[in-house]
N, C-alpha and C positions, 0 to 999 in steps of 0.2 A: 643570583640571590633573589628570593621571592619578594614581590612587591608588598609594601605595607597595606593591609586591608583597610578600606575606608567605607563608611556608610553614612551618607548625608554629611560628608566632610569630617567625620569623627574617626580617629584612629581606633582600631579594635584591639587595643593593647591589653585589655582585661580578659581576652580569650586566650589564655595561656595553658601550658601543659597541666599546671596544678588544678585549674578550673575543670578541664576535661577529665582528669583522673578522679577528682572528687565526685564529679557528676556520675561517672560510670560505676564507681564504687557503690554509690547510692542505688543505682539501677539494678545492680547484680541480683539481689534477691527476687526481683519481680520481672526481670527483663524478658524471660521466655514467655511468661504469661501475657505481658503487655504487647510485645512485638512479634512473638512467634507466628501468630496467625496473620497479623496485619501485613507483614513483609514476606510471607511464605511464598507467594508466586514469584516475586522478584528473586528471592533466594534460590528457588528451584531453577529459574532460567540461568542464573550465574553458575550454579553447580553443573547443569547440563553442558554448558559451554566449556567449563573446566574439565569435566570428565572426557569430553570429546578430544581434548588435547593430551591429557594424561601426563606422565612424568612426575617431576618433583614440583610440589605446589607450596607456595608461601601464602598463608591467609593472614593478612594484616588486619588487626581488629577482630580477632577470632571470638572475642567475648566469652560467653558461657559455653562455646563449642557447639552451638545449636546446629551448625552446618556439618560438623565432622562426620556424623553417621551417613551422610548422603554422598560422600566422595566414593568413587569407584575403588575397589580393593587393590587395583594395580597402580593407584597413585600413591605417592609418598608425601605426606602433609606435615608442614611445620606451621604452628600457629603462634602469633604474637599479639599482645594487647598491652595497653597502658595501665590497665586496672588489675591489681592483684586479686581483688575480690571476684572479678569476672573469671580470671584464670583458675581460681580454686574450683569453681563450678565446672570449668572445662576439664580439668584434671579428673574430677570425680566422674564426669561423663565418659571419658576415655577408659577409665578403669572399669566402670560398671558394664560398659558395652564391649569391652575387650577389643578396642580399635587398634589393631596391630599395625595399620599403615600410618598411624600418627607418629612421626619421628620425635617430636618434642613440642613443648609449649614454653614460652618465655615472656616475661615482662620486658617490653621493648618500646621505644619511642618510634613512631612511624617516620619521623623526620631524621632518625639516626639508626638505621637498621644495622645490626651487628653481623653482617654477612659479607663475604667477599663478592666482588663483581661477578656477574654471570653465573649465579648460583642456582637459579630456578627456571623451570620451563613455563610456569604460570605464576603470576602474582595476582591474587584475588583480594579485593578490598570492598567490603560491603558497608555502605553508609559511613565511610571513614573520611573521605576527602573533605566533607563539609564540617567535620568535627575535630580537625587539627588546626593549630594556630597558623601554620604556614603551608597551605595546600600545595603550592608549587614545589616547595622543598620536599614534601612527601612524595609527590609524583616523580620528581627527579630520582629519589631513592628507589622507588619501585622500578624505574627504568634501569637504574644502575645494577641492581641485583638480578635482573632478568637476562636470560641467555638470548643471544641473537636467534631469531626465529620463534621466540616465545611470545606469550601474550599477557598483557595486563588487563584484567577483567574487573571492571568497577561497577558497583551499584551506587548510584548517587542521586541526590536531589539536584534537579536542574531548574534554577529559578527563572523568572520572567525578566526580559530586558526592559519592558515598559508596560504601561497600562495599569488597570485596576489591580491585577494580581501582584504586580511589582509593588504597588503602594501598600497593599495588605502585608506582603512579606516584610517590607521595611518596618512597618508598625509593630509587627510581631517579634522582630529580632531581639529587642531588650528583654522580652518576656521569656523567650526560650533559651537565651544564651546560658543562664545558670544551669539549665538541664543538659548542657553539652551539645546543643544543636545550633545550627544557623538556618534561617529561612531565606535570607537574601544573599547577594554577592556571588551567586554561582550560576549565572546565565551561561548558555552554551558558548558564547563568545570567549569566555574565560578559559574553558578547556581548549578551544581552538587556538587561542593565543599561546597557551603552554605548548601544545603540540608543534606549532610553527617554529618555536624556539628550541625544541628538543631534537637533536640530531638523530636520525635513524628511527623515528617513531611515526607509524602510519595508522590511520583510523581504519579499523576492520568493520565495525558495526556500531550503530547507535539506534536504540529503539526504546519506546516507552514500556514501562512495566507498572503493574499496580503497586500501591493504591493511588487512585485519583489522577493518574496521568502526570504527576509532579516528579516522578522518578524515572531514571533511565538506566538501561544496561549499556555500558560503553566498553568497547574492546579496542585496545591499541596493540599493534604488533611492533616488536623491536626487530628491525631489519639489519642485515649484515652491511657494514660500511666498508667498501673496498679501500684497501690501503693505497696511498699515493705511490705512483710509479717512481 
């Protein structure tokens, strides 16, 4: 079970599914305009990594489908999102661009993925981990639906463990929470702790991506666990 998130000793119980859903419904009409260019380089890095693996891809938090045209034609992509408003725009994009490799789009909670175990070769999640109420639960779900040998490719904010940046991130948290974001709580130590407790998950890559060096491309691989003799 995921730990209860705390910031300065206060439980973050107000960051729930409804808060996130409402926030991204509001973002839907302007999301591409506001974030398309800002996160473009990070998105491209994640897509390149995904296309190099190929196979069946799950994009969690597909949003307006801004990444969908960039997937290689030989990949098969299924996209999920918590926001119906976002997915309406994604459906429109798929139709207008004739994206034949998109298997489907569905409203779905990242913490309760409606797929069998070992369903995908790649699970891609862009800026999702810091926007769900229980990040470790979502990461467990990503690992569950990933096939052995497959990769989890994350774009995520990685916050500071200490110092001035940590102080600023903590002060900003109450301001950005209604927007569906978190600025604190996600130092690398938290990802490392999750990995240490997740059987058969190894780190493949971690590198900074724009903007501002506050975001990282993180790749985990699900390895085959040998059965006991």
